[in-house]
C-alpha positions in Angstrom: -34.7 -28.1 14.3 -31.9 -25.7 13.5 -34.4 -23.0 13.8 -35.4 -23.7 17.1 -31.8 -23.0 18.4 -31.6 -19.7 16.4 -35.3 -18.5 17.1 -35.4 -15.2 18.9 -31.4 -15.0 19.1 -30.2 -11.3 18.7 -27.2 -11.0 16.2 -24.6 -8.1 15.5 -23.2 -8.2 12.2 -20.0 -5.9 11.3 -18.6 -5.8 8.1 -17.6 -3.0 5.9 -18.4 -5.2 2.7 -21.9 -4.3 2.3 -22.2 -7.0 -0.3 -21.5 -10.0 2.2 -23.0 -8.1 4.9 -26.3 -8.3 2.9 -25.8 -12.1 1.9 -25.0 -13.1 5.7 -27.7 -11.0 6.9 -30.4 -12.4 4.7 -29.4 -16.1 5.3 -29.0 -15.6 9.1 -32.7 -13.6 9.2 -33.7 -17.0 7.3 -32.3 -19.2 9.8 -34.1 -17.4 12.6 -32.0 -15.0 14.0 -32.8 -11.2 14.6 -30.0 -9.4 12.8 -29.1 -6.2 13.1 -26.2 -5.1 10.4 -23.5 -2.6 10.4 -21.0 -1.7 7.9 -19.1 0.8 10.5 -17.5 -0.7 13.6 -18.0 2.7 15.3 -21.7 3.0 14.7 -21.8 -0.9 16.0 -19.9 0.0 19.0 -22.3 3.0 19.8 -25.4 1.0 19.4 -24.0 -1.5 22.1 -22.9 1.5 24.4 -26.8 2.5 23.8 -28.2 -0.7 25.2 -28.1 -3.1 22.2 -27.0 -6.4 23.7 -26.8 -9.0 20.8 -26.7 -12.7 21.9 -24.2 -13.4 18.8 -21.5 -10.7 17.6 -20.0 -11.7 14.2 -17.3 -8.9 13.1 -14.8 -8.5 10.4 -11.3 -7.5 11.2 -10.1 -5.2 8.4 -12.2 -2.2 8.2 -11.7 1.3 7.5 -13.1 3.4 10.5 -11.9 0.7 13.3 -10.2 -3.0 13.2 -12.7 -5.4 14.6 -10.5 -6.8 17.0 -10.2 -3.0 18.3 -13.6 -2.7 18.7 -13.9 -6.2 20.5 -11.2 -4.9 22.7 -13.4 -1.6 23.6 -16.3 -3.9 24.3 -14.3 -6.3 26.5 -12.6 -3.4 28.5 -15.9 -1.3 28.9 -17.6 -4.7 29.8 -20.5 -3.6 27.0 -21.6 -7.2 26.7 -22.0 -10.0 29.1 -19.8 -13.0 28.9 -22.7 -15.2 27.5 -22.4 -13.4 24.1 -20.9 -15.5 21.5 -18.2 -13.7 19.3 -17.3 -14.8 16.0 -14.5 -13.4 13.8 -15.2 -13.4 10.3 -12.6 -12.3 8.0 -10.1 -12.9 5.3 -7.1 -12.4 7.6 -5.6 -15.8 8.6 -2.5 -14.1 10.1 -1.7 -16.2 13.5 -1.1 -13.1 15.3 -4.6 -12.0 14.7 -5.8 -15.6 15.6 -3.9 -15.2 18.7 -5.5 -11.8 19.7 -8.8 -12.8 19.1 -8.2 -16.0 21.5 -7.1 -13.4 23.9 -10.2 -11.4 23.8 -12.4 -14.5 24.0 -13.2 -15.3 20.4 -15.6 -18.4 20.1 -14.9 -18.7 16.5 -12.7 -17.5 13.6 -14.0 -17.9 10.0 -11.9 -17.4 6.8 -14.1 -16.1 4.5 -12.4 -17.2 1.5 -12.5 -20.7 2.5 -16.1 -20.8 3.8 -19.1 -20.3 1.7 -22.1 -18.5 3.4 -24.1 -21.8 4.2 -21.1 -22.9 6.5 -20.9 -19.6 8.0 -24.7 -20.1 8.9 -24.3 -23.4 10.3 -21.3 -22.2 12.6 -23.1 -19.6 13.9 -26.0 -21.8 14.8 -23.9 -24.5 16.4 -22.3 -21.9 18.5 -25.5 -20.3 19.3 -26.8 -23.7 20.5 -23.6 -24.2 22.3 -24.0 -20.7 24.3 -27.5 -21.8 25.1 -26.7 -24.8 26.9 -23.9 -23.2 28.8 
């Protein structure tokens, strides 16, 4: 049943930690998502500008080339993704100012890596995907 909600959904995963990137990408692919993974948010942003329109965007916050929230701000300012795209922040940043900035940028979910196991991340992504399908 869960696979039906994620089937044929395109997902963009942006995280500079390639170990975690691969873990999440593998689990999300097994759950039926078509995963595009990027270790560099600058490259991810260029792919979006080039026409990649994921149904779900998952991004880390702290990355060397560009902060994930800065990337999201550029996406919002340039209107690069439709408002139906679910956005999830997956980070170790639990700072309330970061969360508030995420909310102001229309983030649908904020997951703290250190307190969430990969299967819970997948469950959250599936739930948000189903929610966005019905809205």
